Every structure is written in structure tokens, then in C-alpha cells.
C-alpha positions as MATLAB code, in Angstrom:
seq = 'MIVMKFGGASLQDAEAIERVIEIIRGRLERRPVVVVSAIGKTTQGLLDAAEGSAAQNSKSALRAVSALERRHQDEVAKLLKGSALAAVSKAINHNFRELEKLLEGLVILGTVPPRGLDRILSYGEILSSIIVSGAMVDRGLPASQIDARRFMITNDKFGAASPLFEDTKGLLSTRVRPLLDEGLLPVTQGFIGATRGGATTTLGFEGSDYSATIIGAALDAEDVEIWKNVSGLMTTDPAIFAGARTVPRCSYAEAAELTRLGAKVLHYKAIHPAAAANIPVHILNSRKPAEAGTAVGIKGAEAITPFKSITYIRPVTLLNIFFDDQAGTASLLEASKLRELTALLERREVSPLITIVSGMRALLAIEAKYLEAASTALMEELARIGRIETERRRAIVTLVGEGSNGRIDIAARVFTAIKEIEVGLILRESSSTATSIVIDQADVERVIALLHAEFFDRAES';
ca = [
       0.000    0.000    0.000;
       0.988    3.625   -0.436;
       0.075    6.964    1.126;
      -0.989    9.823   -1.164;
      -1.109   13.282    0.377;
      -2.658   16.205   -1.504;
      -1.953   19.788   -0.453;
      -4.346   22.721   -0.455;
      -3.156   24.063   -3.808;
      -3.890   20.649   -5.350;
      -7.468   20.858   -4.019;
      -8.193   24.527   -4.593;
     -11.309   24.120   -6.746;
     -13.564   21.586   -8.494;
     -11.249   21.273  -11.485;
      -8.265   20.556   -9.242;
     -10.223   17.945   -7.268;
     -11.198   16.239  -10.531;
      -7.482   15.969  -11.390;
      -6.709   14.545   -7.961;
      -9.381   11.859   -8.304;
      -7.950   10.755  -11.650;
      -4.474   10.580  -10.114;
      -5.860    8.363   -7.343;
      -7.676    6.212   -9.908;
      -4.332    5.543  -11.564;
      -2.928    4.175   -8.257;
      -5.788    1.858   -7.286;
      -3.722   -1.317   -7.583;
      -1.308    0.104   -5.003;
      -4.069    0.376   -2.345;
      -3.667    4.043   -1.406;
      -4.515    5.789    1.826;
      -5.459    9.339    0.833;
      -4.506   12.260    3.098;
      -5.900   15.719    2.324;
      -5.161   19.252    3.412;
      -7.764   21.985    3.641;
      -8.815   23.512    0.332;
      -6.378   26.315   -0.529;
      -6.616   29.440    1.699;
      -9.255   27.875    3.984;
      -6.983   27.743    7.037;
      -6.257   31.464    6.763;
      -9.991   32.162    6.467;
     -10.665   30.154    9.622;
      -7.897   32.008   11.433;
      -9.385   35.357   10.357;
     -12.793   34.254   11.648;
     -11.320   33.193   15.002;
      -9.417   36.438   15.437;
     -12.474   38.495   14.474;
     -14.586   36.672   17.046;
     -11.988   37.091   19.775;
     -11.820   40.804   18.983;
     -15.621   40.800   19.466;
     -16.080   41.776   15.823;
     -18.825   39.288   15.086;
     -19.666   40.883   11.727;
     -16.118   40.328   10.491;
     -16.133   36.743   11.723;
     -19.480   35.984   10.103;
     -18.316   37.469    6.802;
     -15.255   35.222    6.859;
     -17.333   32.123    7.664;
     -19.956   32.999    5.058;
     -17.286   33.420    2.376;
     -15.753   30.058    3.263;
     -19.101   28.260    3.255;
     -20.111   29.811   -0.059;
     -16.814   28.798   -1.645;
     -17.073   25.183   -0.460;
     -20.697   24.856   -1.532;
     -19.989   26.439   -4.935;
     -17.183   23.986   -5.702;
     -19.285   21.024   -4.548;
     -22.079   22.120   -6.879;
     -19.604   21.918   -9.755;
     -18.459   18.439   -8.718;
     -21.700   16.667   -7.819;
     -25.360   16.426   -8.731;
     -28.528   14.864   -7.357;
     -28.431   12.847   -4.145;
     -24.612   12.949   -3.944;
     -24.689   16.749   -4.016;
     -27.444   16.850   -1.405;
     -25.569   14.556    1.004;
     -22.255   16.386    0.797;
     -23.901   19.811    0.895;
     -25.791   18.803    4.057;
     -22.569   17.630    5.736;
     -20.846   20.901    4.860;
     -23.774   22.892    6.262;
     -23.677   20.879    9.503;
     -19.971   21.594   10.014;
     -20.357   25.310    9.397;
     -23.169   25.536   11.946;
     -20.886   23.822   14.495;
     -18.139   26.278   13.597;
     -20.413   29.270   14.139;
     -21.247   28.062   17.651;
     -17.548   27.779   18.490;
     -16.929   31.302   17.201;
     -19.807   32.628   19.313;
     -17.965   31.258   22.334;
     -14.851   33.223   21.393;
     -16.873   36.450   21.305;
     -17.778   35.835   24.949;
     -14.228   34.874   25.929;
     -12.604   37.776   24.094;
      -9.550   35.651   23.321;
      -8.510   32.618   21.259;
      -7.110   29.879   23.534;
      -4.727   27.538   21.678;
      -6.995   24.560   22.334;
      -9.980   26.398   20.865;
      -8.007   27.588   17.844;
      -6.936   24.030   17.016;
     -10.563   22.922   17.072;
     -11.568   25.758   14.749;
      -8.702   25.206   12.302;
      -9.497   21.489   12.075;
     -12.653   22.249   10.102;
     -10.623   23.004    6.985;
      -9.340   19.447    6.690;
     -12.642   17.922    7.778;
     -14.526   19.800    5.045;
     -11.948   18.908    2.424;
     -12.125   15.196    3.247;
     -15.939   15.262    3.081;
     -15.799   16.762   -0.420;
     -12.986   14.578   -1.789;
     -14.425   11.307   -0.452;
     -17.921   12.213   -1.655;
     -16.657   13.036   -5.144;
     -14.618    9.807   -5.245;
     -17.636    7.666   -4.363;
     -19.736    9.506   -6.947;
     -17.129    8.564   -9.566;
     -17.092    4.911   -8.672;
     -14.116    4.794   -6.293;
     -14.691    2.930   -2.997;
     -13.694    5.813   -0.719;
     -14.275    5.657    3.032;
     -13.771    8.827    5.028;
     -12.192    8.403    8.464;
     -11.533   11.125   11.013;
      -7.787   11.389   11.735;
      -8.599   12.140   15.371;
      -9.599    8.489   15.742;
      -5.990    7.367   15.235;
      -3.517   10.318   15.173;
      -2.840   10.582   18.910;
      -0.650   13.475   20.045;
       0.561   15.292   23.122;
      -1.346   18.378   24.270;
       0.925   21.049   22.818;
      -1.860   22.813   20.948;
      -0.749   24.498   17.727;
       2.331   22.321   17.291;
       1.455   18.916   18.711;
       3.780   15.938   18.466;
       2.292   12.547   17.559;
       2.609    9.663   19.995;
       3.838    7.112   17.503;
       3.096    3.855   19.310;
      -0.461    4.938   20.153;
      -0.984    6.091   16.584;
       0.478    2.938   15.081;
      -1.800    0.717   17.144;
      -4.929    2.636   16.205;
      -3.999    2.753   12.514;
      -3.668   -1.012   12.662;
      -7.147   -1.480   14.118;
      -9.045    1.367   12.434;
      -7.467    1.989    9.029;
      -5.851   -1.272    7.923;
      -9.197   -3.155    8.054;
     -10.581   -0.647    5.536;
      -7.715   -1.477    3.178;
      -8.283   -5.188    3.714;
     -11.924   -4.693    2.648;
     -10.768   -3.091   -0.605;
     -11.763    0.420    0.475;
      -9.810    3.662   -0.034;
      -9.412    5.440    3.322;
      -9.643    9.233    2.968;
      -8.432   11.112    6.009;
      -7.129   14.491    7.094;
      -3.606   15.726    7.483;
      -2.600   18.391    9.996;
      -5.007   17.329   12.767;
      -4.997   14.811   15.589;
      -6.277   14.437   19.130;
      -4.932   13.994   22.637;
      -5.554   10.771   24.528;
      -8.413   12.627   26.165;
      -9.992   13.479   22.799;
      -9.118   17.187   22.481;
      -8.440   18.249   18.889;
      -4.829   19.223   18.114;
      -2.918   20.457   15.070;
       0.617   19.525   14.021;
       1.755   22.974   12.900;
       1.987   24.759    9.555;
       2.141   22.334    6.592;
       1.580   19.528    9.097;
      -0.271   17.410    6.523;
       3.082   16.294    5.095;
       4.049   15.143    8.579;
       0.733   13.299    8.964;
       1.346   11.451    5.693;
       4.801   10.160    6.602;
       3.659    9.138   10.091;
       0.802    7.154    8.559;
       3.177    5.652    5.998;
       5.685    4.604    8.655;
       2.997    3.179   10.958;
       1.394    1.131    8.156;
       4.730    0.092    6.629;
       3.824    1.677    3.291;
       5.809    1.023    0.128;
       5.885    4.720   -0.714;
       4.638    8.116    0.427;
       3.601   10.478   -2.364;
       3.405   14.178   -1.510;
       1.405   15.963   -4.221;
       2.018   19.705   -4.551;
       1.648   22.381   -7.219;
       5.381   22.262   -8.015;
       7.373   19.518   -9.712;
       9.288   18.345   -6.675;
      12.223   19.823   -4.828;
      13.864   22.594   -6.852;
      17.472   23.752   -7.113;
      16.239   26.955   -5.476;
      13.000   28.844   -4.919;
      11.447   29.437   -8.373;
       9.539   32.405   -6.952;
      12.783   34.397   -6.720;
      14.918   32.686   -9.400;
      13.317   31.744  -12.703;
      16.128   29.370  -13.640;
      15.341   26.894  -10.837;
      14.807   23.296  -11.923;
      13.729   20.013  -10.385;
      16.146   17.905   -8.338;
      15.508   14.291   -9.466;
      16.813   12.568   -6.325;
      18.084   13.501   -2.900;
      18.817   11.705    0.331;
      16.820   11.842    3.551;
      19.657   13.825    5.135;
      19.702   16.376    2.334;
      15.917   16.788    2.381;
      15.854   17.167    6.174;
      18.556   19.844    6.073;
      16.849   21.734    3.260;
      13.471   21.807    5.003;
      15.077   22.885    8.279;
      16.858   25.741    6.543;
      14.035   27.222    4.525;
      12.819   24.938    1.716;
       9.016   25.075    1.843;
       8.276   22.024   -0.270;
       7.886   19.810    2.836;
       7.138   20.188    6.526;
      10.508   20.162    8.291;
       9.542   17.149   10.430;
       8.083   15.087    7.574;
      11.292   13.353    6.523;
      12.080   11.774    9.889;
       9.297    9.133   10.093;
       9.969    8.028    6.507;
      13.717    7.856    7.072;
      13.305    5.856   10.274;
      11.164    3.287    8.410;
      13.231    3.471    5.199;
      10.200    4.439    3.104;
      10.811    6.494   -0.053;
       9.056    9.844   -0.382;
       8.118   11.175   -3.806;
       7.299   14.864   -4.243;
       5.031   15.242   -7.280;
       3.066   17.896   -9.182;
      -0.709   17.373   -9.303;
      -0.941   19.718  -12.302;
       1.668   17.700  -14.186;
       1.246   14.147  -12.868;
       3.329   12.588  -15.651;
       6.480   14.372  -14.449;
       8.859   12.354  -12.284;
       9.241   14.957   -9.523;
      11.765   14.295   -6.753;
      12.519   10.968   -5.100;
      13.800   11.170   -1.507;
      15.557    8.092   -0.143;
      18.559    6.742    1.711;
      21.002    8.039   -0.848;
      20.672   10.733   -3.453;
      21.783   10.299   -7.026;
      25.389   10.905   -8.016;
      25.608   14.452   -9.335;
      28.068   16.526  -11.297;
      27.536   19.341   -8.792;
      28.408   19.213   -5.062;
      25.008   20.616   -4.068;
      21.382   19.645   -4.632;
      19.688   22.917   -3.778;
      20.074   26.461   -2.443;
      17.612   27.646    0.173;
      17.183   30.758    2.282;
      15.491   32.188    5.369;
      14.722   35.871    5.888;
      14.454   37.985    7.910;
      16.897   36.623   10.468;
      18.146   38.351   13.608;
      21.685   37.807   14.887;
      22.261   37.965   18.618;
      25.861   38.391   19.788;
      26.025   37.564   23.489;
      29.222   38.544   25.314;
      29.994   36.871   28.635;
      31.800   39.159   31.084;
      34.875   37.583   32.731;
      35.525   39.797   35.705;
      36.955   36.972   37.816;
      39.405   35.811   35.149;
      38.013   32.253   35.094;
      37.087   32.198   31.414;
      36.816   28.457   30.840;
      34.612   27.811   33.861;
      32.441   30.841   33.129;
      32.064   29.885   29.477;
      30.788   26.404   30.358;
      28.410   27.796   32.990;
      27.004   30.491   30.696;
      26.607   28.042   27.829;
      24.570   25.680   30.043;
      22.454   28.619   31.179;
      21.918   29.777   27.581;
      20.973   26.295   26.371;
      18.474   25.833   29.203;
      16.893   29.218   28.499;
      16.431   28.505   24.778;
      14.899   25.100   25.513;
      12.535   26.581   28.082;
      11.450   29.315   25.652;
      11.252   26.769   22.796;
      13.533   28.831   20.576;
      15.654   26.850   18.092;
      18.479   28.949   16.595;
      19.320   28.296   12.957;
      22.988   28.819   13.783;
      24.722   28.633   17.156;
      28.425   29.443   17.498;
      30.268   29.642   20.803;
      33.783   31.023   20.733;
      35.614   31.983   23.890;
      33.502   34.442   25.824;
      30.988   35.020   23.036;
      27.943   33.213   21.678;
      26.357   33.971   18.316;
      22.733   32.969   17.697;
      20.929   33.315   14.374;
      17.160   33.192   14.941;
      14.329   33.580   12.456;
      12.904   37.015   13.224;
       9.269   35.934   13.489;
      10.082   33.409   16.222;
      12.133   35.938   18.150;
       9.226   38.376   18.032;
       6.801   35.666   19.156;
       9.014   34.957   22.159;
       8.415   38.572   23.300;
      10.682   40.923   25.239;
      10.858   38.486   28.149;
      13.349   36.360   26.203;
      15.612   39.342   25.550;
      15.490   40.332   29.207;
      16.544   36.825   30.260;
      19.336   36.757   27.671;
      20.590   40.110   28.958;
      21.080   38.538   32.380;
      23.435   35.995   30.794;
      25.555   38.544   28.967;
      25.730   41.796   27.039;
      23.749   41.611   23.781;
      24.428   43.202   20.399;
      21.663   42.731   17.842;
      21.856   42.668   14.055;
      18.487   42.744   12.312;
      17.306   42.373    8.712;
      19.771   39.608    7.942;
      19.279   36.414    5.924;
      20.797   32.954    5.787;
      21.434   31.406    2.373;
      22.376   27.717    2.518;
      23.740   25.332   -0.086;
      22.933   21.695    0.700;
      24.377   18.560   -0.836;
      26.221   15.447    0.251;
      28.546   15.905   -2.728;
      30.182   18.767   -0.823;
      31.337   16.517    2.044;
      35.079   16.676    2.437;
      35.521   19.171   -0.398;
      38.147   21.712    0.621;
      37.484   23.922   -2.408;
      33.856   24.716   -1.569;
      34.419   27.778    0.641;
      36.796   29.304   -1.897;
      34.275   28.825   -4.722;
      31.506   30.375   -2.631;
      33.627   33.399   -1.742;
      34.705   33.856   -5.361;
      31.145   33.633   -6.669;
      29.843   36.300   -4.286;
      33.002   38.376   -3.901;
      31.104   41.634   -4.462;
      28.584   40.887   -1.675;
      29.205   41.822    1.950;
      29.196   38.557    3.907;
      28.683   38.585    7.654;
      29.511   34.930    8.218;
      30.150   31.723    6.317;
      29.700   28.475    8.204;
      30.871   25.141    6.878;
      32.084   21.941    8.503;
      34.023   19.430    6.434;
      31.616   16.606    7.316;
      28.438   18.662    6.857;
      26.050   18.616    3.899;
      25.378   22.343    4.331;
      27.269   25.579    3.731;
      25.497   28.605    5.235;
      26.132   32.276    4.512;
      24.805   35.207    6.533;
      24.093   38.296    4.407;
      21.865   41.348    4.331;
      18.289   40.285    3.579;
      18.184   42.615    0.545;
      20.978   40.613   -1.142;
      19.200   37.216   -1.175;
      18.085   37.249   -4.823;
      21.477   38.386   -6.096;
      23.410   35.881   -3.989;
      21.210   32.974   -5.069;
      21.586   33.930   -8.731;
      25.391   34.042   -8.384;
      25.610   30.751   -6.488;
      23.232   29.023   -8.900;
      25.393   30.131  -11.796;
      28.521   28.823  -10.065;
      27.296   25.442   -8.845;
      24.490   24.504  -11.244;
      24.574   26.421  -14.522;
      28.351   26.275  -14.998;
      28.467   22.564  -14.159;
      25.977   21.766  -16.910;
      27.406   24.051  -19.581;
];
């Protein structure tokens, strides 16, 4: 069996859903479990409705809900007719009435508790699975919708819950595998789960990818297919560099590093369950299903270039923390301050993209949005550890590829390619798959174009 996950852009309207159903039809002999995201832009609409309700702006919230309901019903009317249309339309109506009641509660509360927000956001995936499974059945496919909260068991960290794998594996075995054994096509939701007590949780942004690989690992799938609106992993972001092209193969390690350092084609946690179970992951384009996309596995293909892709994160804030050594006991103080710093970051759940400790100084590179979310309290606690100098509006550009391991010429080639750009830091370890460069955020496009020319275009000319 295989797992097929379809993202929101692949399900954005009736025409897109028709394409998805034909893709599934072509995989019937492989016994797929289908995982769906919310229809494109639905999650943002639900978030807007929740925030409007919490701000006691019920008119704004109702407008957002009404727009979402109208969009879902309009697309269903294009997909279905007769009794099939009536059944799915009724289910959609029922879910929107439930949603309105939840939003009314937020108006009274005047705030959006994380637990309540997860419940509200879950409706996007629930609605999508109702529509996709209903359209599949109407077209002769033996779809069976199943609520992911019946098997995807997580901790209670609302907004970014972590699945409890053994619990989830056991429930998938008893609640999903029997459907496959009956010749049915399970259709379920990505992104959502539930605590052992039954409270709805979400796995974080783009968490549907993570759901798919967890399901694949738990059911010992032959393959996990992640269907997007791009043709796999690209040599860089095509939105900022038109010359980007598909990477045919990469390793689990390369994919994990790329997603951690900015590549948006997969959820950053999605690779780990597949790698642990040695299950290949294919990233495919639902608009161009005949294209091969990218295959992620134990080992990437041999390449004529040392790197597979160039990624970036911006804006990034650099924090230089200087430890004062008034007693002259530098080594002891350094170890003590480092332990204190590590404990603080773990407690605040802040994961620096780069951490460098040298003598009496620590350098942290943190994605700006996470630093802002951590509030001023984090900065006040850091200031008690040492004196802080802050550099804002920076970016990290990273080249990733196992072909760069052990290459002593890489740093020189990078410096030569971007010699006209002011570089704040270049970080590379001989055994690492990644080479990271800290630059001004305004230089990202230029730096990527120069590096792409050096490591991809020149190699193929």
C-alpha cells in the first residue's frame, strides 16, 4: 500500500479535485490511503474568523465564515449532482453551523485559547475530506472517510502537537488497515490529531506532510507520495529565481537539512518518520502528474555538482552575546554560561538556525518571526546571561548537498562567486552537507543567482 497526500493548492477548486481523483484512480492497484489538506486558503480564512470573534467583531467573523461556506458549496455544486450533491452539501452545512457556535464562544471569551483555535482550524481538513471522499464515491471509487482524530494521537501542545507514535500505530492497525483489507480507499485528514483525552490538536503549519509520513511509517507503506503544485524539490525557490529546476533525487539527510533551513516544499519534520522506516518519499506535481518529480531516499543520485539545492530564510536576527569575565576564570564561566543559555532557549522553545560559541561570546541566528513571538521576556533573560548586540534584517542562504562533504574547495568557490557581496559569516564543517552564509536580507536574490550560476549552470554548460 501507499500513502498519497494532496496539499491545499492541489485541491483549490472543483477542477483541481477532478485531477486529484484521476491521479488516485491511476494508483488503485497500489491500495492508497489518501490524506488531504484543507482547500487552498481555507486555514487562513478560519484564522481570520477566530481572530475576528476574539476581537468581538462578530460581523467580520461571520463574513469570513460565510465566504468560506459559499466557496465550499460552490465547488461542490460543480463536482456533484442529485443525491450525492445533497448529502455532501448537508454535511458541509452541519460543520459550518458547528463552527459558528464555536466562534460565538470566542466572542464571549474575548480571546482565542490555543486549544480552541486548534478545534476551529481542524474544520478546513474535515470539510476537504468530506468533499474529496464524496466526489470519489460519486465517480465509482470505494472511498471511506475516516476522522484522523480516531488514530492520530498526540501530546497536548496545541498548535504544534507531536504525535505519539506507538499509540498512533496501534490505532492505525485497528481502524485503518481493516478498511484497506476490505478493498476500500481510506480518505483522512492531514494536519489534525487528538490527545488521549480526545481534544483536537494540530501539528503545525504544513503539518499534513508530517501526517502522511507518520501514517506511511505506521502502516509500513511502500511509498509516500506528496502531491504539490510544483514539480518536486527545486534547485532553489522558483519564486525568486526563474532558472530553478527540479532535483531528481536527494537523500533523507539532504531533504531534512533543506526543510530545516528554509525549503518550503515539505514540513521540516516530515522526513524523519519516513527515514526511520526506510520508506521512499516522492514529491510530485498534481498539475503535471506525468512528471517524475523528486525521489527522496537513503542516498541521493550521483551528481556533477556538489550541491542539490540552495535555500534561504529571511528575515533573520543575529544575537551576539558577550559573557563578562571579571573573575578571570574564562573556561569555567564559558561552560556555565553556555549551560544557562541552552536551558533558556529550551525553556522558551527557541531553536536557533545557527549557534556558534567562541571563547567568551555566543552567536545565535534566529528567524525574526520566532524571536518576536518569544516577546521581550526572552531578551530580558538573555541580557542577564551577557551583554547583547543585535543585528536585524539579515538572511541565511544555505547550499545543501552530500557531494560537498570533504571538499576543501567549496568555501573558496563560494567566496569567489559572491566576492562583491558583503558577507557577515560563512559556516561550513568538512563533514556537513550544508554551507550557510549570513548576508543582508536585501541581497538574497542576487546571492542565489550568483551561487546558482557557479554550482548549477556552470556545471551543466
